[in-house]
C-alpha positions in Angstrom: 82.0 134.9 81.2 80.7 132.5 84.1 77.0 132.8 85.6 77.4 135.3 88.6 81.2 135.5 88.0 82.0 132.3 89.9 83.6 128.8 89.1 80.6 126.3 88.3 80.7 122.6 90.4 80.1 119.8 88.8 78.7 116.9 91.0 79.8 113.6 89.6 78.0 111.1 92.1 77.1 107.6 90.3 74.2 107.1 92.9 72.6 110.7 91.9 71.1 112.1 88.9 74.0 113.6 87.2 74.9 112.0 83.8 78.2 109.9 83.8 80.4 112.3 81.7 84.3 112.2 81.3 86.5 115.1 83.1 87.4 116.2 79.8 83.4 116.4 78.9 82.6 118.3 82.5 85.6 121.1 81.5 84.3 121.6 77.8 80.4 121.9 78.9 81.9 125.0 81.4 82.3 123.7 84.5 85.5 124.3 86.8 85.7 121.7 89.2 84.4 118.2 89.5 83.0 116.3 92.9 83.1 112.6 93.1 82.2 112.6 96.4 80.8 109.1 97.2 83.1 107.1 94.9 85.9 106.3 97.9 83.4 104.8 99.6 81.7 102.6 97.4 85.4 101.5 96.3 86.5 100.9 100.0 83.1 99.4 100.7 83.8 96.7 97.7 87.4 96.2 99.0 86.7 95.6 102.5 83.9 93.0 101.5 85.8 91.6 99.3 88.8 91.1 101.9 86.6 89.9 104.4 85.2 86.8 102.4 88.9 85.4 101.3 89.9 85.8 105.4 86.7 84.4 106.4 86.7 81.4 103.1 90.7 80.8 104.0 90.5 81.3 108.1 93.6 83.2 107.9 95.0 87.0 107.2 97.5 85.7 105.2 95.5 84.9 102.0 95.1 88.7 102.2 98.4 89.8 102.9 98.9 90.8 99.2 96.2 93.2 99.6 97.1 95.3 102.6 99.2 98.4 103.0 102.1 98.5 105.3 101.4 99.6 108.7 104.3 102.7 107.9 102.6 103.3 104.6 99.5 103.9 106.4 101.4 106.1 109.4 102.8 108.0 106.8 99.1 108.5 104.7 97.4 109.8 107.7 100.3 112.1 108.6 101.4 110.7 112.1 105.4 111.3 111.5 104.2 115.0 111.3 102.2 114.8 114.2 104.8 113.2 116.2 107.5 115.7 115.5 105.0 118.8 116.3 104.2 116.9 119.5 108.2 116.6 120.2 108.5 120.0 119.5 105.5 121.4 121.6 104.6 119.0 124.4 106.5 119.8 127.6 
């Protein structure tokens, strides 16, 4: 039985005080959810930093072209096609 009958959340932030556990270990300890609140931002920072260093060193965006998502993929990721469709449906 869960304390207070509620699901338990484990904060997996590598920048915090939580131990570094696998998702399996977290589950085995009785947690229902695991939150990694800062890791995506750290990954993004490293990728952008490396990309900018290469671009500045080489002097062209051609040097980083293989690291870029396509404009279409980005628009799909942020849901732009759905927004445009909704706008067409409701705009006068």
